Structure formats: structure tokens, C-alpha cells
C-alpha positions as CSV (number, residue, x, y, z in Angstrom):
1,M,0.0,0.2,-0.1
2,H,1.2,3.3,-0.8
3,A,2.3,5.7,2.1
4,F,-0.7,8.4,0.8
5,D,-3.2,5.8,1.0
6,V,-1.9,4.6,4.2
7,L,-1.7,8.4,5.8
8,G,-5.0,9.1,3.4
9,D,-7.4,7.6,6.5
10,P,-8.1,10.0,8.6
11,V,-8.5,6.9,11.6
12,R,-5.2,5.3,10.2
13,R,-3.5,9.2,10.9
14,R,-5.3,9.7,14.5
15,I,-3.4,6.4,15.5
16,L,-0.2,7.4,14.4
17,E,-0.7,11.0,16.3
18,L,-1.2,9.0,19.3
19,L,1.7,6.7,18.6
20,A,4.0,9.9,18.3
21,D,3.4,10.2,21.9
22,G,5.0,7.3,22.4
23,E,4.3,3.2,23.0
24,Q,0.2,2.2,23.6
25,S,-1.0,-0.6,23.9
26,S,-3.7,-1.8,21.7
27,G,-6.0,-1.6,24.0
28,A,-5.6,1.8,24.7
29,I,-5.6,2.6,20.9
30,C,-8.8,0.9,20.9
31,A,-10.2,2.8,23.6
32,V,-9.7,6.2,22.8
33,I,-10.3,5.4,18.5
34,G,-13.5,3.4,19.3
35,A,-14.6,6.5,21.4
36,E,-13.6,9.2,18.7
37,F,-14.5,7.2,15.8
38,G,-17.1,5.3,16.9
39,I,-15.3,2.1,15.9
40,T,-15.0,-1.2,17.1
41,Q,-12.0,-3.5,18.6
42,P,-11.9,-5.3,15.0
43,G,-12.0,-2.1,12.9
44,V,-8.8,-0.7,15.3
45,S,-7.4,-3.7,14.7
46,M,-7.9,-3.3,10.8
47,H,-6.2,0.0,10.8
48,L,-3.1,-1.3,13.2
49,R,-2.5,-4.5,10.8
50,V,-2.8,-1.8,8.2
51,L,0.1,0.9,10.1
52,R,1.9,-2.2,10.7
53,E,2.2,-4.5,6.8
54,S,2.7,-0.7,5.5
55,G,5.7,-0.1,8.1
56,F,4.2,3.0,9.9
57,A,4.2,0.7,13.5
58,T,6.1,-1.7,15.0
59,V,4.7,-4.4,17.6
60,R,5.7,-6.1,20.3
61,A,4.4,-8.5,22.7
62,A,4.6,-7.6,26.4
63,G,2.7,-10.7,28.4
64,A,-0.6,-10.8,26.8
65,R,-0.5,-7.2,26.2
66,R,-0.1,-6.2,22.2
67,L,2.2,-2.4,22.4
68,Y,2.7,-0.3,19.4
69,A,5.0,2.0,18.2
70,V,6.1,4.5,15.0
71,D,8.1,3.1,12.6
72,G,9.5,6.2,11.5
73,A,11.2,5.0,8.2
74,P,8.1,5.2,5.7
75,L,7.5,8.9,7.2
76,R,10.7,9.8,6.3
77,E,10.4,8.5,2.8
78,V,7.4,10.7,2.5
79,D,9.0,13.5,4.0
80,M,11.3,13.3,1.7
81,W,9.1,13.1,-1.1
82,L,7.4,16.1,0.5
83,E,11.0,18.2,-0.1
84,R,10.4,19.0,-3.6
85,F,7.2,20.9,-2.5
86,R,7.9,22.6,0.4
87,R,9.5,25.6,-1.3
88,F,6.2,26.4,-2.4
89,W,5.3,26.9,1.0
90,D,8.4,28.4,2.5
91,Q,8.4,31.3,-0.1
92,R,5.4,32.3,0.9
93,L,5.6,32.2,4.8
94,D,8.6,34.3,4.2
95,A,6.9,36.1,2.0
96,V,4.2,37.2,4.2
97,G,6.4,37.5,7.1
98,T,8.4,40.3,5.3
99,E,5.1,42.4,4.7
100,L,4.5,41.9,8.0
101,A,7.8,43.1,9.5
102,R,7.3,46.3,7.0
103,G,3.8,46.9,7.9
104,R,2.2,46.2,4.8
105,R,0.3,43.8,5.9
106,R,-1.8,43.6,9.5
107,P,-1.8,40.2,11.0
108,P,-4.9,38.1,11.5
109,R,-7.5,39.0,13.8
110,S,-6.6,35.8,15.8
111,Y,-3.3,37.2,16.1
112,L,-4.0,40.0,17.4
113,P,-3.6,40.3,21.8
114,G,-6.8,40.2,23.2
115,R,-9.2,38.8,19.9
116,R,-10.9,36.3,19.5
117,T,-12.5,34.7,15.8
């Protein structure tokens, strides 16, 4: 499965976000994903299997528990692919920063102290 097919699913992205905070048991993952997405344990297990088989996650046994962790190799490949496009947002951010510094552009209202959008 292609990396973007894996990352294109919001459930799998959320699982990776959970794993980015550190190793998690399958039970803990199922509890969070079940509450947030209304998915049953077998459904969450399917997403964990996809992450494992595509190389985004590793699993190790700890007694009866299964502990999942992020494997960074596929994420590095995605980052390398994105590198050729990074200049598009870097240039735009640099231009906005320069305009702000020169007073040509005002920051969004949400950036102003005491303002809420």
C-alpha cells in the first residue's frame, strides 16, 4: 500500500498521532479510537494491521498485551517526497513575514492580543 493511501485515512492518522506520544497498548488505542470514531475493536485492529504491514508501526508483545510504536522510516520517505514542494510554502511564509515586518500587511485578527475569532 502506498504511503499516501495509508495516511489518507483519518483513523490511521489519528492512531499515528497517538503513537507519536510514545508506545501504546492496543487496548489504549482501541479505547481512544472507539470513543472518537465509534469503531469497534476489530475495526481498530484492522487499521493497526495496515499500519504494521505498511511499515508505519511496529508491535511487540509484553505478556498478553501488544504494544505499538511509530516506525519513522516510511515517514522519512514521505518527508523526502514532500521536500520538492516545501519551497512553495516556505516562499509564501517568507513573503508574508516580510510584509508583516514592513507593515504592509496586518496579522490575522486571531493573532492580535485579546482578539478572538
